[in-house]
N, C-alpha and C positions, 0 to 999 in steps of 0.2 A: 884746045888741049884735050887729049883723049882721057878717058876715065876708066881704064881697065883696072879692076881690083882682083887681086889674087890673095891666097892664104900664105902668110909668113909662117915659117916653121915654129917661131916663138909661141904663137897662140895655141899650137897643138898640144902644149903641156896642160891645157885647161881641160882636164878629165875628172871623172868622179873621184879618183884617188888623189887629186892635187890639192884639194882645199880651196879651189878657185871656182869662179863661175863656169858652168858647163851646161850642155844640153845633150840628153840622150836621144831626143827626137829630131833635132835640127843639126845638120852637118856644118862643118867649117865652110865647105863650099857654098852651102845655102846662105850663110851669113855674108860671104864675100860677094855673091851675086846680088843679094838684097842691097848691100851697101853700094854696089856699082849702080844699080837702078836709081837709088836715092841721090847719088852724086850727079848723075846725068840730069836729074830734075832740080838740081841745086837745093836739095833738102838735107842740109847738114848744119852743124854748128862748128865754128872755128875752135880749134884746140888751143893749147898753151903757146903755140907758135904757128905761123901760116901753113907750114908743111904738115900739120896734124889736123885731122878732121874727125868729128864725132857724128855718127849717124844713129838716130833714135830708132829702136825697133818698134814696129806697130804693136798696139795693145793685143791684137789677136794672136801674137806669137809669144808675148811676155811670159805667160804661164807655162811655156815649154822650156823655160830657162831657170836653172837652179840658182838661188841666191844663197851663198855659203855663210851668211853672217848670223850671229846672235847678238842681241842687245845685252851689254854688260850690266850685271847687277852685283850686289855684295855676295851673292851665292855662286857667282861664276868662278869656276876653277880654270886657271890658265896654265899653259905650258910654254916654256921658252926653249928654243934650241938654235944653235948656230948653223946656218945653211948658206948655200950659194945658189943663185939662179942658173949660172953657167960657170964652167970651169975657169974662164979667164976673168971672172969678176970677183971683187972682194966679198968676203963672208958678211952676213948681217944676222941680227937677232930676230927670229921669227916667233911671233906670239900667236897662239891658237887657243880657242876656248875648248875646254874638255867636257862642258855640259851647257845646257841652256836650250831655249826654244828657238828654232830657226825662224827668221823673219820671212814674211812673204815678199816675193819679187814685185816691186812697184813699177820699175821700168828697166830697160836694158840699153846700154850704150855700146856701139861698135866703134872701136878706136882704129883709125886708119893713118898710116904714115906714108908720105909721098916718097917715091923712089930715091930722090936725091938726098933726103935726110937719112935714109937707111944706109946709103953709100958712105956717109961721113964716117961710120964706124964698121963698115963691111958687114952690115946686119940685114941686107936684102937677101931674100932666098928665092926671089923670082925676078923677072925683068918687067913686071907690070908697073904701071904708073903709080898705083897705090897698093899697099899691102895691109891686110887685116892683121893687127898686132895684138889686140886684146878684145875680149867680150866681158863687159862689166855689168853685172846685175846690181841694181840699186835697191836698197830696202824700201818697202812701202813708206811713203811720206817724205822720202829724201828726194829733193829736186835735182841736185847735181852731186856727183861723187867726187870729192877732192882726191887728188893723187896722194898716194901714200908718202909719208915723210922720207922713207928710205929711198924711194924712186926720185923724189925731189932733190934730195941730197946728191944722189948719183948724177943727176942731170946738171944741177947748178955747179958742182965741183968738177964736172966733166970727167968723171971716173969711168973706168971700163964699164960698158953697158949703158952709159948715160947718153942723153941727147941734149946738147947745149941748150940751157934755158936759164932765165932769171925769174924769181918769184917774189911777190910782194910780201910784206910781213903779214898782211891779212890772209893771203893764200897759205902761208905757213901755219898761221893760227887755226884756220878752218880745217886744215889737214889734221893737225894734232887733236882738235876737238872731236872730229869725226871718229878718229881711231882711238879715242878715249871712251867712246860711246858704243862702238861695235868691234867685234873681233870675228875672224873667220873660224868656223868650227873645225876641229881636228877631223880629217876625213874618216877615220875609224869610228868616230862618234856620230856620224851623220844620221843614223836611224833614231837618235834620241829625241830629235825635234819633231816637228809636225810631219 
């Protein structure tokens, strides 16, 4: 099987103004080519289904990726707003931290979806075998990043934008626990942290 990896348009929303993981030094094409090399060497972790793979970024690049999270404390001010990821998807409540110290990036996961899984919902934007869907910076000390509960809900209920999946009660609990500990910083507040 070939291992061509290209950039899906969905990941391109991960910019400084998005409140998501991003890099000003490394391009989306860099991440896709890096992931392709790792897939060819069978250096990946299976995702939540066989058509999803996770490639770990080497430590020498990790510091070039921004981790958008703060650890929640009693002093954290939060904002909530109703947003949509894409026009054809249901709205959801987005929680952001308005203050706090940004955590250091501990590791970075590159999330890849195989072409056929993207075709299920017409979400492929290239004809490559694999597409880079997301770049996830993990806070220092966190071994694996649980999927967000909104994404899990969208997947398990097969809503627009979801990719069919079933999750165990432990996976749900780990997701809720993580997102009760960390919150992404509001992009306009990025300079308040480290």
